[in-house]
N, C-alpha and C positions, 0 to 999 in steps of 0.2 A: 504493500500500500504506500509505503514511503516513496517508492519509485514513481507511483502514479501522481502523487502530490508534487513531486519534483518536476514531472513532465508538465503538469498544468501550469506551474509557476514559470517555467522557462520558455514556453511557447509564445511567439510574438507574431508570427505570420501564418497564413492558412493556405492550404492547397487542395485541389479537387480532382477527382477522376469521374468522368461521366460519359455516357454514350449519346446523350441528347437526342431523343427521338421526339418528333411531332407525329402523332398517330391518330388516324381516323379509322373507326371500325363500325360497321353496321352489324349489330350483335343481337343474338337471342337474348331476350330480356330475362335473365335469371333473376330470381328474387334477390334483392340487395343483401338480405341476411345470409343466404347461402354463399353468395359470391364473397362477401366480406369474411365469413367464417373460414373459407378455404384459404384466402389470402392471409388471414391471421395465423393459420397453421404454418404456412410457408415462412412468414415473417419471424415466427418464434423458433425457426430451425427444426420444426417437427417433421418436415418433409424434405426429401432430397431426391436426386435422380431426375427422371423424365417426368416433370409435373404436367407437361402438356398431354402426355399419354394418360395420366391419372384423370385429368379433366375430360378427356375423351371417354374414359370408362364411366365417369359420373354422368356424362351426357347420355350414354347408353342406358344407364340405370334409371334415368328419368322416364325412359320409354318402357324398358323391361325391368320392372321393379323387383327388389328382393322381398320375398315372403317372410316377414318378420316372425311368423308363427311356426314355420317349419324349416327355416334356413339353417344350415349347419354352421358351426363356428367359422369355418374357412370363408364362407360367403359373407358373414357379418363383418369380418376383418377387412373386407374391401372398402368399407366406409371409414375414411381416415380419422373421423372424429371419435370413434370408439376405441378405448384402450382395452387391455386384456380383462380387466375387472368388469368393464361394461359387458363384454361378450359373455363372460361367466355368469353375470347377474341375469342377463336375458335368458340364457338357456336354463338356469336354475329356476327362474320365475315360471317359465313354460312347464317345467317338470312338476313343480309343486303347486302352482295355482292355475295352470291352464293357459290358454292362448290370450294374447293381448286383444282387447276389443276397441281400444280408443287411444288417442294421443295422451290423455291424462294418465292412463295406467303406465304407459311407457315413460312418461316424465317422472313418475314416482321411482322408477328403477334406475334410470341413467341421468336424471336431471332435466330441467326444462330447456336449457340452452342446447345440449346435445340432441335432445329429442326433436327440437325445431329444426336443427341443422340437417338431420337425416330424413325428415319426413318426406321430402320430394322423391326419395330414392327407395321407399319401402311401401308395402301394402300390408294391411292387416288380414288379408284373405289367407285362409289356410287350405291345405290340400284337401282336407276332408269336407270343407264347406262347398256349397254349391256355387259355382262361378256365375257371375251375372252374364246375361246374354251379350254376346259380342256385337259391337257395332260394325257396320260395313267398313272394311279396311280401305284406307286411302294412303297415298304417298305423302310422307312428311320428310322434311330434311332441312339442311342449312348450307349456305355457301359463305365462305370467308375469303377475302383477298386483300393483300396489302403490298405497298411498295415503300422502300426505304433508301435514303441516300444521305451521305455526310455533307455538312456545310463546307468543309475543307476536304477535297478529294485526297485519297491516299497516294503516296509517291509511286507505288507499284503500278498505277494506272498510266504513268507517263514515261517517255523515254528519258534516258540520261546521257551525259557526254560519253560515258564508257559503254553504254548499252543502248543503241538506237531503238531496240525493241522493248516495249514495256514488259515488266515481269508479270503483270496481270494482263491476261489476254482479253478480259471482258469489260463490261461497263461498270459505272459507279453506282449502281442501284441493286437492291435486293428485292426479289419478288417472292410472294407466298400466296398460294391458292389452296383452298380445301373445300371439297364438295362431299356432303353426306346425304344419303337417301335411305329411308326406311319404309318398308311396306310389309305389314303384318309381321311375320317372323323372319323377314329377310332384311339385310342391310348392305349398303355399298359405301365405301369410303375411298376417295381419291385425293391425294395430296401432291402438290407440286411446290418445289422450292428451288431458288437460285440465289446464291450469295454474291456479295459485291466482288467484282473482279472475275467472275466465272463467265466464259464466253458462250456456253450453251444455255439458251433461255429455258430449257427443260432439263437442267442438270440433274435434278432428283425427282422421280415420279414414284409414288407408292399407291398401289391399288389393292383393295381387299373386298371380297364378296363373302358375306357371312349369312348363316341361317341358324336358328335356335329353336329348341322345343318342337321338333318334328318327330313324334313318336319316340323311338329309342335314341334318336340323334339329339343329344343335348346341345352341342355346338359343332358347327362345321365352318371352316374358313378356307377360301381359295384365294391365293395371292400372298400378301404380306401378313404375317401373324406373329404372336409371341407365345412362348411356353414358360410356365412356372411350375416347379415341382418342389415339394418338401420345404426346406429352408433356404433354397437357392444354391446349395453346394454343387449340384450337378448342373442345374439350369435355373436361372432366375433373371428373366429379362425385364422385370418390372418391379424394382425395389424402390419404394417411395419414402419409407420411414428411416430415420437416422438416429444416432445417439442424441437424445434430447427429450423434452417433455412432449408426450407423455413418457416419462422414464420407464414405466412398466410395460411399454408397448413397442420398444425400439428394435428388438431382436428378431421377432418372427416375420417371415415373408407374408405379406398381406395382399396377394394378387390372384386374379383368376387364373386357373390352370391353362386355358386356351382362350385367346381373344384376338380379334383383328387388330392390325397395326395402323394407327392413323396419325402418327407423329411425323414431324419434319426432320427428326434426328436420323442420320443416314447410316447408322450402325446399331447393331443389337437387336436384330429381328430375323425371322426366317421367311423364306419365299418359296411357296409351294402349296401344300395342302395339309390341313390338320383336322381331325374329327374326334369328337368325344362321344362315346356311346354310353347310355345310362341303362344298365341291366340291374336296376335296384335290387340289392345294395352294392353291386359291383359296378365300377365306372372304369371304362377303358378309353385311353386316348392314344391315337396313332398319328404319326406325322412324318412328312417327307419334305425336304427343302433342298433347292439348288440355287443358292444365292450368290451373286457376284459381289465380292468385297475388295476393299483397297488394302493391299499388302506391301510391306517394305521388303523387297527381295532383289535389289539391284545387283548384289554381289553373290548370288547363289540361293541358299535356302531362305525361307520366310523368317525374318527376324522379329517382326511385330506387325500389327495391323493399325492402319491409320483410321482413327475413329472420328476425326474432325469433320469429315464431309466436305472439306474445301478442295476445289479443283480449279485453282486460279493460275498457278505457275506451271511451267513446263514439267517440273518434277512431280507436282501434285496430279497433273493430268495424266502423266505416265503410269501412275498407280491406280487410276480410276478403274474399278471393276476388273482388275488384272488377274484375279484368282477366283475360281469357282469353289465355293464352300458347299459341299454336299453332306447333308445330315439326314438320317432316318432313325426312327426309334418308336418306342411305345411306353406308356405309363399305365399301371393298374392301381386302382384305389378301392379298398373295401371299407364301407362305412357300417358301423354297428351302433345299436341303441338298445340297452338292456337296463331298464329301471333307471337308477341314478347315474349309470355309466354310459357315456356316448363317446364315440371316437372314430378314428380312421387308421388304416394301415395299408401300405402299398409299396411299390417299387417302380423305378424307371430305368430303362436301358436305352442307349443310343450309340451310334457309330458316326464318326465324321471323317471326311476325306477332303484334302485340298488340291490334290493333283500335282503338288510340288512339295519338296521337303520342308518340314517345319523344324526350325532350329531347336526348339525346346524339347522335342521328342527324341528318343534314343536314336543316335546315329542319323538324325535329320530325316526320320521317316515321314510319310505323307499322311498316315491315318492312325486312328486309335479308337478305342471303345471306352465308354463310361457307364457306370451303373450305380444305383443308389437304392436304399431302403429308407422309408419314413414312417413315422407313427405319431399319433396325437390322441390323447385321452382326457376327457373331462369327467370329474367325479365331484358333483356339487360345486364347492368353491375352489377346487383344485384342478389345475390343468397341467398336463405333462406333454412335452413335445420333443422331437429329435429327428435327426437325419444323419446317415453315414453314407459317404460316397467313395467310390473306387475308380481310379483311372488306370487303364491298362499300361499307359506309357506316360512319362518316361520310366518310372520306377515301380509301377504296380502298387502305388501307395493309397492309403485310406485317410480321408479327412472326416471329422464328425463334429456335431454340435448337439447338445441336449440341454433342456431347461425345464423349469417348473414355474407356473404362475399361480398366485394364491390371493384370493380376496379375503384379507384378514378380517376386516369389518365392512360394513356396507359402503364406506367411502375410502377405504384404505386398500391399495393394491400393491403386491410384491411380485418381483420377477428375479429369478436367479438362472443364469445360463453359463455353461462351460463349453469351451470350444478347443479343439485340437486339430489344426490343419497341417497335414504332413508337408515336409519340405519338397518332396518330389511329386506332389499332386498337381495335376493340370487339367483344367476345363476351360475352353475358350468361351463358354456360355454361362459361367458362374455369376451369381449375384449374391454372395454370402455376406453376412454381418461380420465386419472386421474393422480393425483400427487402420490398417494400411491396405488399401485396395479392396476389391471384392472377389478376387480369384479363388479364395478358399484354400490358400497354401501358405506354408512357412509362417504360421502364427499360432500361438496358444493364448488362452485368455479366460478370465472369470469376470462375469458382469453381474452386478446387483443393482436393481433400480426399484424405486417405490414412488408412489404419488398418493397424496391424502387430501381429501377435502375436509378441512377442520371445521368449517362452518360455511354458511351460504356466502360469506364474504372473503374467506381466507382459504387458499390452497397452497400446498407445498409439495415439491417433488425433488428427487435427487438421484444420481447414479454414481457408481464407482466401477471403473473398468480397468482391471489389471491385464496387461498384455506382455507377451514375450515373443521375440523373433528368434527362432533357432539359429538363423543366419541373418545378421543385420543387412548384409549384401551377399546374395548367393554367388556372385562372381568370386572365384577363388583368388583372383589377383587384386581384389579390393579389400573386403573385410568379412570373410565367411565365419564370423564368430557370433555368439548369442548376445542379445541385448534385451532389456526389459524396461517397462515404464508403466505409467498409469494416467488415467484421465478421470477427473471427478467434476461434477457440476451440480449446482443448487439452483432451483427455480422456486420463486415465491410470487404469488399473486394476491393482491389485497384490493377488494372492491370497497373503497372508502365510503362511497355513497352510490346512489343510482346513476350519478353523472361522472364520477371520478374513479378510475382504476389504475393501480400501480403494478408494474411487473418488474421483477429483479432477477438477473442471472449473474451467478458468480462461478467462474471456472478456474481450475488449476490443473495443469498438464505437464508431465515430465516424459520426454521421449528423445531418443538418440537419433541423430543423423550421421552420415558418413562424409568426411571431408579430408582432402589432402592437406596436411599441415607439416610445418617444420618440426622435427623431432626434438625431444628434451626441452620443449617450451621456448625454443629460440624464436626471436621476433622476425628474423629474416634468414633465408637460406636459398640456395639454388634450387631450381625446379626439380632437378633430378634427385635432390636430397630429400624432398618431401615424401612423407609416407601417409597412407590411408589410416585414419584413426577415428574412433567414435567421437561425435560432437554432441554432448549432452545439451538439451535445450529445454528450458523451463518457461512455460507460458502462463501468465495470469491475466484474467479478463473480468471486468465488471461492466454490466449494462443495466441501466435503469430507464424504464419507460413510464410516462404518465399520459393516460388517455382521458380526455374530458369531452363529454357531450354537453356543450355549452347551451344548446337548445335543440329542438327537433331538426333544425336545419344546419347547425354548425357543429363540427367535430374537430377537436384539436389533439395533436400528439406531439410530445416533446421527448426526445431521446438523448441520452448521454452515454458514452462508452469510453472506457480507458483500457489500455492494454500494455503489458510489459513482457518483453522476451529477453531472457538471459541465456547467452551461449557460453559454454565452458570450453574455450579453446585451450590447447596445450600451453599456450603462452599466457593464459589468464582469462578471466571473465570479461565479456562485453555485454552491455545492456542496451536495449532499444525500446523506445517508447512510442506510443501512438494514442491519439484521442480523437473523438468525433462527437459533434453535437448537431442535432437538426431540430427544426421547428416545422411542423406540418399543420396545415389548416384545410378543412374541407367544408364546402357549403353546398347544400341541396335545396333547390327551389322548384317545386313542381317537377317538370320533366327535365330540368336543367341541373347540372352539377359542376362544381369547380373545386379543384384540389391543387394545392401548391406546397412546395417544400424548399427550404433554404438550409443547406448543409455547410458546415465549416469543419475542417479537420487538419490534423498535422501528424505525420508519422515519420520516424527517423529513416525507415527503409521498408522494403517490401515485407520483411518478416513481421513488422509491427502493423501491417495493413489491417484495416477494420472493414468487415463485410456487413452489409445491411440489405434487407429486402427493399426494393424500390417500387412503389405503386406504379402500375402500368395499365394498359387497356384491358378490357374484359377478356378473360381466358389467356392472359399473358402474364408470365411470372419471371421476374428478373432480379438477380442478386448482383450487386455492384461492390467491388473491392476498392476502397479508398486508400491510396498509398502516395505519400508525398505531402505537399502543402498547398492549400487553396480553398476555394469555395465552389459550391455547386447549387444549381437551382433548376427546378422543373415546375411546370404548370400542366395540369391535366383537366380538360373540359369534356363534358358529356351532354348529350341531348337524346332523350327517349322520344324518338319521333312517333313511335307507336308501341303497342305491346310487344311486338316481336322485332322491332327495329331500333337500334341505338347507334348514334353517331358520337364519336369521341375523338379527341385530339390531344396530343401531348407534345410539349416542347421542353427540351432539356439541354442545358449547356454547362460549361465548366470554365473556371478561370484559374490557371496554374500560376503560382508565384515562384516556383523553384525550377522552371524549365522554359525553354522557348519553343519546343516542339513536343508533340504528343506521340507516344509510342515510338517504334523504331523499325528499321528495315523497310520492307515494302509496304507495311501498314502505317508508316510514319505520316503524320499530318503536320504540315509546317505552320503550326499555330499553337499558341498557349491556351486557346479557348476553343477546343473542338466541339462539334455539335453534329446532330443527325436529325433528319426529318423522316417521319413515317406518315403515310396515308393509306387508308384501306377501307374495306367494307365487309360486313357480315350480315347475312339475311337468313332468317328462320321462316320456314313456310310449312 
């Protein structure tokens, strides 16, 4: 804390990082409550990964709702507002008191705020009840499109004295289009995306055709789709929860087993066909994919995959779709329900092939197989889960994770999980819970989290995660020795009154990096004399938010955050500090809304960067990292033209005080005040 105080006292100038978009979007008019609650989850770091795909899934659930009275725990976990305790409470209520008949009954179990948040995505209808007569089916859907460009173009778009050909072969704008159609039990999703500097106007196209609830066919997808199994050790292409509050809900994979892919992210999905058959109580999913991916293989075997999706430079374009990833497999899941005991058990097997040697496999082989077993059991207030996965190559290793969740009291939830990911385990499709990456390898750990609602006004949560890397760096020429650390965080929320809410986060983390340093603590030495050594790094962070509903039309938010990073070099400790303050105000008048934010921050370097969620247009989620010194400002305006039509615009800019140019290389913009404009439309019909 002394370091934080020292930082605040010594700062005299401010610097900003921003992307500065002005964004117009014609949007499906989601209820403000539901839109804001999802944004709140993201802002509080309770969500991570591809949030765009999560929003796509929630859009689908608005049409094909979850049956709250017979949905299994796996389906309930798709709703990001529910923590483990909420899921256990819902299943226990159904077992002891029968089905939910109204919103008020659900509010008694999970609280009014969460119940109102999930109500658009659930139905109180049960399987044994008589379904209402279906209305005549008709086509519904939505279309979204937007264009983006910078106020100061990037250097890569222009020739230089040394290179008469621009590094970026395309134009200075970004395009995005999305079309969704639904008819009865069928759906179609088409996504198009082109980034700044890409010459191909149709650089990325994603098409999915899906069907659901057709007899024994639970779900079928043709085109681009995602698969999730167990806890993501073998395959987890949709992990949205991260270490954060809800601390008792961070570990488990909460995604649908098979779903269509409607995101603009150009990596992390299958392309082919997937089908889930429901032979109650047995569920079988089979899938086949032949998807072209971007691989780095210029010098022989594939060393890694390029997940950025950029195809601007000659090098990036040479990697585009240069390898075909072939995958096929099946997953079996058995569900059981016997009195107070409900659960599932199953397994998944797949084989993948790249047609070219993959460096990580034994002797650079081209193919390998993966298998896993999974289980989950609920007994009243107790839930137990786990998965063990095996990879044939490179070393035939097994990684596993197991845990238990317990609802101690009606508003107190506990979670304990243990993980042991083998050094030689490898799955290109893993989405595992981990401290370092999500590949499910070279990590051990013990996680404990809890959250408690002390009263209607006060909630508290915390987690402690101890982790160990058997090899800090697997490269035998770097530092193939073990290293351990821990991460702990406290969350406190206090609703001072109906109009004022305070949220506090405090984090302490100790984790080693690897760096080439002068031996024996020398301050200077020749490059060839430097050796790889662990670099202990300690991070402390405090964040305080104050939200004020000044009136029905005016909402205010003030945030302050301070951060300290201490690196223990062989030559001695070095400390780096950073802080950020912003004031945000929102105003809503009839169909019109206006929101603005002024941010000031100062960080010593990138290690002390402060990350915050930045309000954006509907269905858009953006986290910005502030590193350096300066100020930032954005203004966001919206107009509800009709029930299903929204126009919105955003302008954002930054003023840097510690540099004359923004970014570097081909992305450099020759200004200290970069900006970007967005225009777009989204229509629901």
